[in-house]
C-alpha positions as CSV (number, residue, x, y, z in Angstrom):
1,M,10.6,2.8,-2.2
2,R,8.6,3.5,1.0
3,T,8.6,1.2,4.1
4,F,5.2,-0.2,5.0
5,D,4.1,1.3,8.3
6,V,2.1,-1.5,10.0
7,K,1.3,0.7,13.0
8,R,-0.6,3.2,10.9
9,F,-3.2,0.6,10.0
10,G,-3.6,-1.1,13.3
11,T,-5.1,-4.6,13.2
12,L,-5.3,-5.6,9.5
13,P,-7.2,-8.4,7.7
14,S,-5.1,-11.4,6.9
15,A,-4.7,-13.7,3.8
16,T,-3.3,-17.2,3.2
17,G,-0.5,-15.3,1.4
18,T,-0.4,-17.3,-1.9
19,L,0.3,-14.2,-4.0
20,T,3.1,-13.1,-1.6
21,R,4.8,-16.5,-1.8
22,L,4.4,-16.5,-5.6
23,A,6.0,-13.1,-5.8
24,Y,8.8,-14.2,-3.4
25,A,9.6,-17.2,-5.6
26,R,9.6,-15.2,-8.8
27,A,12.0,-12.6,-7.3
28,K,14.3,-15.4,-6.0
29,E,14.4,-17.0,-9.5
30,A,15.4,-13.6,-10.9
31,G,18.3,-13.4,-8.4
32,I,16.8,-10.5,-6.4
33,D,17.8,-10.1,-2.7
34,V,14.3,-10.5,-1.3
35,D,15.0,-10.1,2.5
36,P,15.3,-6.3,2.4
37,L,12.0,-6.1,0.5
38,L,10.3,-8.4,3.1
39,A,11.7,-6.2,5.9
40,K,10.1,-3.1,4.3
41,V,6.7,-4.7,4.8
42,C,7.3,-6.2,8.2
43,L,7.6,-9.8,6.9
44,N,10.4,-12.4,7.1
45,A,11.5,-15.5,5.3
46,D,10.2,-17.8,8.0
47,Q,6.7,-16.5,7.4
48,I,7.0,-17.1,3.7
49,H,8.3,-20.7,4.0
50,D,5.6,-21.7,6.5
51,R,2.5,-22.0,4.4
52,T,0.3,-22.3,7.4
53,T,1.1,-18.7,8.4
54,R,-1.4,-16.1,7.4
55,L,0.0,-12.8,6.3
56,R,-1.4,-9.3,6.5
57,V,-3.2,-8.3,3.4
58,Q,-1.6,-4.8,3.4
59,S,1.8,-6.4,3.7
60,Q,1.0,-8.6,0.7
61,I,-0.1,-5.7,-1.4
62,A,3.0,-3.7,-0.5
63,F,5.4,-6.6,-1.0
64,V,4.1,-7.5,-4.5
65,E,4.4,-3.9,-5.5
66,L,8.0,-3.8,-4.4
67,V,8.8,-7.0,-6.2
68,A,7.1,-5.7,-9.4
69,E,9.3,-2.6,-9.2
70,A,12.5,-4.7,-8.7
71,L,11.5,-7.0,-11.6
72,Q,10.4,-4.0,-13.7
73,D,7.1,-5.9,-14.3
74,P,4.1,-3.5,-14.1
75,F,1.8,-6.5,-14.5
76,L,3.3,-8.9,-12.0
77,G,0.0,-9.8,-10.3
78,F,-1.5,-10.7,-13.7
79,H,1.6,-12.7,-14.7
80,L,1.7,-14.6,-11.4
81,A,-2.0,-15.5,-11.5
82,R,-1.8,-16.5,-15.2
83,D,1.1,-18.9,-14.6
84,F,0.6,-20.6,-11.2
85,D,-0.9,-24.0,-10.3
86,L,-4.5,-23.3,-9.2
87,R,-4.2,-26.1,-6.7
88,E,-2.1,-23.7,-4.6
89,I,-5.3,-21.9,-3.7
90,G,-6.0,-24.9,-1.4
91,M,-9.3,-26.4,-0.3
92,L,-11.4,-23.7,-2.0
93,H,-10.0,-24.9,-5.4
94,Y,-11.4,-28.4,-4.8
95,V,-14.7,-27.1,-3.6
96,I,-15.1,-25.0,-6.8
97,G,-14.0,-27.8,-9.0
98,S,-16.3,-30.4,-7.5
99,C,-19.5,-28.3,-8.0
100,E,-21.9,-29.6,-10.5
101,F,-22.6,-26.3,-12.3
102,L,-20.5,-23.2,-12.9
103,G,-23.1,-20.9,-11.2
104,D,-22.7,-23.0,-8.0
105,A,-18.9,-22.8,-8.2
106,L,-19.0,-19.0,-8.5
107,R,-21.4,-18.6,-5.6
108,S,-19.1,-20.8,-3.5
109,V,-16.1,-18.5,-4.3
110,V,-18.2,-15.5,-3.2
111,R,-19.2,-17.2,0.1
112,Y,-15.8,-18.6,1.0
113,S,-13.4,-16.0,-0.4
114,T,-12.6,-14.5,3.0
115,I,-11.0,-17.8,4.0
116,L,-8.4,-16.9,1.4
117,N,-8.3,-13.1,1.9
118,E,-10.2,-11.2,4.6
119,G,-9.4,-7.9,2.9
120,I,-11.7,-8.5,-0.1
121,M,-15.4,-9.1,0.2
122,L,-17.1,-10.6,-2.8
123,R,-20.7,-10.1,-3.8
124,C,-22.7,-11.8,-6.6
125,S,-25.6,-10.4,-8.5
126,E,-27.5,-12.3,-11.2
127,G,-29.5,-10.7,-14.0
128,D,-28.7,-10.4,-17.7
129,D,-25.1,-11.0,-16.5
130,L,-23.6,-13.0,-13.6
131,T,-21.5,-10.3,-11.9
132,I,-18.9,-10.7,-9.2
133,G,-18.1,-7.4,-7.3
134,F,-15.0,-6.9,-5.2
135,D,-15.1,-4.6,-2.1
136,Y,-12.0,-3.9,0.0
137,V,-12.5,-4.3,3.7
138,G,-10.1,-2.8,6.3
139,V,-7.6,-2.1,3.4
140,A,-7.0,1.0,1.4
141,R,-8.1,0.1,-2.2
142,R,-5.8,2.8,-3.7
143,S,-2.7,1.0,-2.5
144,D,-3.4,-2.1,-4.7
145,R,-3.3,-3.0,-8.4
146,H,-1.4,-6.3,-8.5
147,Q,-3.6,-8.2,-6.1
148,I,-6.9,-7.2,-7.7
149,E,-5.6,-8.0,-11.2
150,S,-4.5,-11.4,-9.9
151,W,-8.0,-12.0,-8.5
152,M,-9.6,-11.2,-11.9
153,T,-7.1,-13.4,-13.7
154,T,-7.6,-16.3,-11.4
155,F,-11.3,-16.0,-11.8
156,V,-11.1,-16.3,-15.5
157,R,-8.6,-19.2,-15.3
158,A,-10.8,-21.0,-12.9
159,V,-13.9,-20.6,-15.1
160,R,-12.0,-21.9,-18.1
161,E,-10.2,-24.8,-16.4
162,T,-13.3,-26.1,-14.6
163,T,-15.4,-26.1,-17.7
164,G,-12.9,-27.0,-20.3
165,R,-14.1,-24.0,-22.3
166,R,-12.5,-20.7,-23.3
167,I,-15.2,-18.6,-21.7
168,Q,-14.5,-14.9,-21.7
169,P,-16.0,-12.2,-19.4
170,A,-18.7,-9.9,-20.6
171,R,-16.9,-7.0,-18.9
172,V,-13.9,-6.4,-16.6
173,K,-13.8,-3.2,-14.5
174,L,-11.1,-2.0,-12.2
175,T,-11.0,1.3,-10.3
176,H,-7.2,1.8,-10.5
177,R,-5.7,3.4,-13.6
178,R,-3.2,2.0,-16.1
179,N,-1.1,3.9,-18.6
180,E,0.9,0.9,-19.8
181,D,0.2,-1.2,-22.9
182,L,-2.8,-3.4,-22.0
183,T,-2.6,-5.7,-25.1
184,E,-1.4,-8.8,-23.2
185,F,-3.9,-8.3,-20.4
186,N,-6.8,-7.7,-22.7
187,A,-5.8,-10.7,-24.9
188,F,-6.0,-13.0,-21.9
189,M,-9.4,-11.7,-20.9
190,G,-10.7,-11.8,-24.4
191,I,-12.2,-8.3,-24.1
192,E,-11.0,-4.7,-23.4
193,A,-10.8,-4.2,-19.7
194,Q,-12.0,-0.9,-18.3
195,F,-9.5,0.8,-15.9
196,G,-10.4,3.9,-13.9
197,A,-14.0,2.5,-13.4
198,D,-16.2,3.3,-10.5
199,V,-16.3,-0.3,-9.3
200,D,-14.2,-3.4,-9.3
201,E,-16.1,-6.2,-10.9
202,I,-16.1,-9.0,-13.4
203,A,-19.2,-10.2,-15.2
204,F,-20.0,-13.2,-17.3
205,P,-23.0,-14.0,-19.5
206,A,-25.8,-15.3,-17.3
207,A,-26.0,-18.5,-19.4
208,I,-22.7,-19.8,-18.0
209,K,-24.2,-20.6,-14.7
210,D,-25.8,-23.7,-16.2
211,V,-22.5,-25.0,-17.7
212,R,-21.5,-28.3,-16.1
213,L,-18.0,-28.6,-14.7
214,V,-15.7,-31.3,-16.0
215,G,-14.8,-32.5,-12.5
216,A,-18.2,-32.4,-10.9
217,D,-18.4,-34.6,-7.8
218,P,-21.4,-33.9,-5.6
219,Y,-20.3,-36.2,-2.8
220,L,-16.8,-34.7,-2.5
221,N,-18.4,-31.2,-2.8
222,E,-20.7,-31.9,0.2
223,I,-17.8,-33.0,2.3
224,L,-15.5,-30.1,1.4
225,T,-18.3,-27.6,1.9
226,V,-18.6,-28.7,5.5
227,Y,-14.9,-28.0,6.0
228,C,-15.3,-24.6,4.4
229,E,-18.2,-23.7,6.6
230,E,-16.1,-24.5,9.6
231,A,-13.2,-22.5,8.3
232,L,-15.5,-19.6,7.6
233,A,-16.9,-19.6,11.1
234,L,-13.4,-19.4,12.5
235,R,-12.4,-16.3,10.5
236,R,-12.9,-13.0,12.3
237,N,-14.9,-10.2,10.9
238,A,-12.1,-7.8,9.6
239,T,-14.1,-4.6,9.1
240,G,-11.3,-2.2,10.0
241,P,-11.8,1.5,10.6
242,L,-14.7,3.2,8.9
243,R,-12.4,5.8,7.3
244,L,-10.9,3.1,5.1
245,S,-14.4,2.2,3.8
246,V,-15.0,5.9,3.2
247,E,-11.7,6.3,1.3
248,N,-12.5,3.2,-0.8
249,A,-15.9,4.6,-1.7
250,V,-14.6,8.1,-2.4
251,A,-11.6,7.3,-4.6
252,P,-13.5,6.1,-7.7
253,L,-16.1,8.9,-7.4
254,L,-13.6,11.8,-7.4
255,P,-13.1,12.1,-11.2
256,H,-16.9,12.1,-11.7
257,G,-17.5,14.9,-9.2
258,R,-19.8,12.6,-7.1
259,A,-17.6,12.3,-4.0
260,Q,-20.2,14.0,-1.7
261,L,-21.3,12.9,1.7
262,G,-24.7,11.7,0.5
263,D,-23.3,9.7,-2.4
264,V,-20.8,8.0,-0.1
265,A,-23.3,7.3,2.7
266,R,-25.6,5.6,0.2
267,R,-22.7,3.5,-1.1
268,L,-22.0,2.4,2.5
269,G,-25.7,1.7,3.2
270,M,-26.1,4.3,6.0
271,G,-27.6,7.8,6.5
272,Q,-25.5,10.9,6.3
273,R,-25.8,11.7,10.0
274,T,-24.9,8.1,10.9
275,L,-21.8,8.3,8.7
276,A,-20.8,11.7,10.2
277,R,-21.3,10.4,13.7
278,R,-19.3,7.3,13.3
279,L,-16.4,9.2,11.7
280,A,-16.5,11.6,14.6
281,A,-16.2,8.6,16.9
282,E,-13.0,7.7,15.1
283,G,-11.7,11.3,15.6
284,T,-12.2,12.5,12.1
285,S,-14.7,13.9,9.6
286,F,-15.9,13.3,6.1
287,N,-14.2,16.4,4.8
288,A,-10.9,15.6,6.6
289,V,-10.9,12.0,5.1
290,V,-11.5,13.3,1.6
291,D,-8.8,16.0,2.0
292,E,-6.2,13.5,3.2
293,L,-7.2,11.1,0.5
294,K,-6.8,13.7,-2.2
295,F,-3.4,14.7,-1.0
296,D,-2.2,11.1,-1.0
297,L,-3.6,10.4,-4.4
298,A,-2.1,13.6,-5.7
299,K,1.3,12.5,-4.7
300,R,0.8,9.1,-6.3
301,Y,-0.5,10.7,-9.6
302,L,2.3,13.3,-9.8
303,A,4.8,10.5,-9.5
304,D,3.5,9.2,-12.8
305,S,5.2,11.2,-15.5
306,N,2.6,10.1,-18.1
307,L,-0.1,12.2,-16.4
308,S,-0.1,15.9,-16.9
309,V,-0.9,18.2,-14.0
310,S,-4.3,19.1,-15.6
311,E,-5.1,15.3,-15.8
312,V,-4.1,14.9,-12.1
313,A,-6.5,17.8,-11.2
314,W,-9.3,16.1,-13.1
315,L,-8.7,12.7,-11.5
316,L,-9.0,14.4,-8.1
317,G,-12.3,16.1,-9.1
318,Y,-11.0,19.7,-9.7
319,Q,-12.4,21.4,-12.8
320,E,-9.6,24.0,-12.8
321,V,-5.9,23.4,-12.4
322,S,-5.7,26.6,-10.3
323,A,-8.1,25.1,-7.7
324,F,-5.9,22.0,-7.5
325,T,-2.7,24.1,-7.2
326,H,-4.3,26.1,-4.4
327,A,-5.3,22.9,-2.6
328,F,-1.9,21.2,-3.1
329,K,-0.1,24.3,-1.7
330,R,-2.4,24.2,1.3
331,W,-1.5,20.5,1.9
332,S,2.2,20.6,1.2
333,G,3.4,24.2,1.0
334,T,4.5,23.8,-2.6
335,T,3.0,23.6,-6.0
336,P,2.2,20.4,-7.9
337,R,4.9,21.1,-10.5
338,Q,7.5,21.8,-7.9
339,A,6.6,18.6,-6.1
340,R,6.8,16.6,-9.3
341,A,10.3,18.1,-10.0
342,E,11.4,17.1,-6.4
343,M,10.0,13.6,-6.9
344,A,11.9,13.2,-10.2
345,L,15.2,14.4,-8.6
346,T,14.7,12.0,-5.7
347,A,14.0,9.1,-8.0
348,A,17.1,9.9,-10.1
349,I,19.3,10.0,-7.0
350,E,17.9,6.6,-5.7
351,A,18.4,5.0,-9.2
352,K,22.0,6.1,-9.4
353,P,24.3,3.2,-8.7
354,P,26.7,3.6,-5.8
355,S,30.2,4.8,-6.8
């Protein structure tokens, strides 16, 4: 398990840390020594126990992943979000629950979500469906799977509990990939979630926006909204380096062969020259960012024994395994198969109990 390098990411967006604390409690219940895991992500027990302390989003992502490995629970984020008391979200929970209609509640989540987590920016679009999109800000999307799955699960729970109805999404899309059995996750959602998608989003039938909430209280909602607006004004704009935004835009486009400068620039809402100029100001280039991203993803994919080398090549946008092999040798000095064998040997050594 790798130690989280906080210096590599500079100043990172923060979160209230609810998911981190839920994972910490779950690990303690299982008898796991949590302090070494906290140290790996530059956290300590005092920060966990003080609920007023905000935590780095990247630390949260890394810690939950470590706990999932220790518990051997590949769906820890989903399980934590499915089981926890929604009141732990804090003030936003009561703002949502006091809205008169579900559409207003979902729009409130979109507006105030950065109070909970500055590393995820929500957007809402309304048409045939009411769609909530998730964009990572100042955080590498590829490092996460548990946090985003917990967000999706919490969304569905909130919709159901505030309306008293078992509403199910019209679609659930996540950009990371899953090789595990998805039966439990899909059963909760009520539909088959799409992994390896080109966007992170959850959509509901448009008609749900007119569903009244069981706890509607316009007077309370007005009071709480004032507090949320004040809290929102105090939150800093955690944009992070542009290269992270480029990486997050490139990653889901790689398998589809659309990870070109023009495609990415359009996704980020700027011209190609502007994107190139701003990356140069950060001391890098579009091609360099893509190259480094591919190498990092290649190592992650090769560590997954369920993926063949040809599948890894496709996921990175290579039509031929030979092209991927050539690129990987340029990055690492070894072939993908040799690297995979070395990873397997290292994992076996680390898993071997001390004599």
